[in-house]
C-alpha positions as CSV (number, residue, x, y, z in Angstrom):
1,M,-3.0,-9.0,6.9
2,L,-2.6,-7.0,3.7
3,A,-0.6,-9.0,1.5
4,R,-3.4,-12.7,2.6
5,T,-6.0,-10.2,1.1
6,H,-3.7,-8.9,-2.1
7,P,-1.4,-11.0,-3.0
8,G,1.2,-10.4,-5.1
9,K,4.5,-8.9,-6.1
10,N,3.0,-5.3,-8.2
11,V,3.6,-3.1,-5.7
12,E,5.5,-3.0,-2.3
13,L,4.2,-1.1,0.5
14,R,7.0,0.4,3.4
15,I,5.8,1.9,6.4
16,P,9.0,2.0,8.0
17,P,11.0,0.7,10.0
18,W,8.1,-1.4,11.0
19,T,7.8,-3.1,8.0
20,A,7.9,-3.4,4.3
21,V,5.4,-5.9,1.8
22,Q,4.8,-6.6,-1.6
23,L,1.3,-6.6,-2.9
24,G,-0.7,-7.3,-5.5
25,V,-3.0,-5.0,-7.8
26,E,-6.2,-6.3,-9.2
27,S,-5.7,-4.1,-12.4
28,T,-2.5,-5.9,-13.7
29,T,-1.0,-9.3,-14.7
30,H,1.7,-8.2,-14.5
31,T,3.9,-9.9,-11.5
32,H,7.4,-8.7,-10.7
33,R,10.1,-11.2,-10.3
34,R,12.9,-9.8,-8.0
35,G,14.1,-7.9,-5.9
36,T,11.6,-4.4,-5.3
37,P,8.8,-3.7,-7.2
38,G,8.7,-0.5,-9.8
39,S,5.9,0.6,-7.7
40,V,6.6,1.6,-4.3
41,V,4.2,3.1,-1.7
42,E,5.6,4.7,1.6
43,M,3.8,5.7,4.8
44,D,5.0,6.6,8.6
45,P,2.9,4.3,11.0
46,T,0.3,6.8,11.9
47,T,-0.5,7.4,8.6
48,F,-1.2,3.7,7.7
49,L,-3.6,3.0,10.9
50,R,-5.6,6.2,10.5
51,L,-5.7,4.7,6.6
52,I,-6.9,1.4,7.8
53,H,-9.8,2.5,10.5
54,G,-11.0,4.7,8.1
55,D,-10.1,7.6,9.8
56,L,-8.4,9.3,6.6
57,T,-9.2,8.5,2.8
58,W,-6.3,7.6,0.8
59,G,-7.2,11.0,-1.2
60,E,-6.4,13.4,1.7
61,A,-3.4,11.1,2.6
62,L,-1.8,12.2,-0.9
63,S,-3.1,15.4,-0.5
64,S,-1.3,16.5,2.8
65,H,1.6,14.5,1.7
66,L,1.8,11.8,4.5
67,V,2.0,9.2,1.7
68,D,4.9,8.5,-0.8
69,V,4.0,7.3,-4.3
70,S,5.9,6.2,-7.4
71,G,5.0,3.8,-9.8
72,V,2.0,3.1,-12.6
73,H,0.4,0.5,-9.5
74,A,0.8,2.7,-6.4
75,N,-2.6,3.7,-6.1
76,L,-3.5,2.1,-3.2
77,S,-7.1,3.3,-2.4
78,H,-9.2,0.5,-3.2
79,M,-7.4,-1.3,0.2
80,F,-8.6,0.9,2.7
81,P,-10.7,1.2,4.9
82,A,-9.4,-2.6,6.0
83,P,-9.8,-4.7,8.5
84,L,-6.7,-5.3,10.9
85,S,-7.3,-8.7,11.3
86,A,-8.6,-12.1,8.6
């Protein structure tokens, strides 16, 4: 669902062991072409669901070390909360 609403290949969102998806970030025109993008966000499934539902903010997840981020496009705060279906 996030890949449909944020198409692109600027950042890879990883939720092991369930999924990894590449997303677009609106603040850039750079498109990654091969392999893993330079920006990666990783979190566990519970954290992801809490963010989606709005039970946890992006800032709270970062400050609690529930989200691992790397790269200049790793701020996904604008994507949460989000509907589970589109």
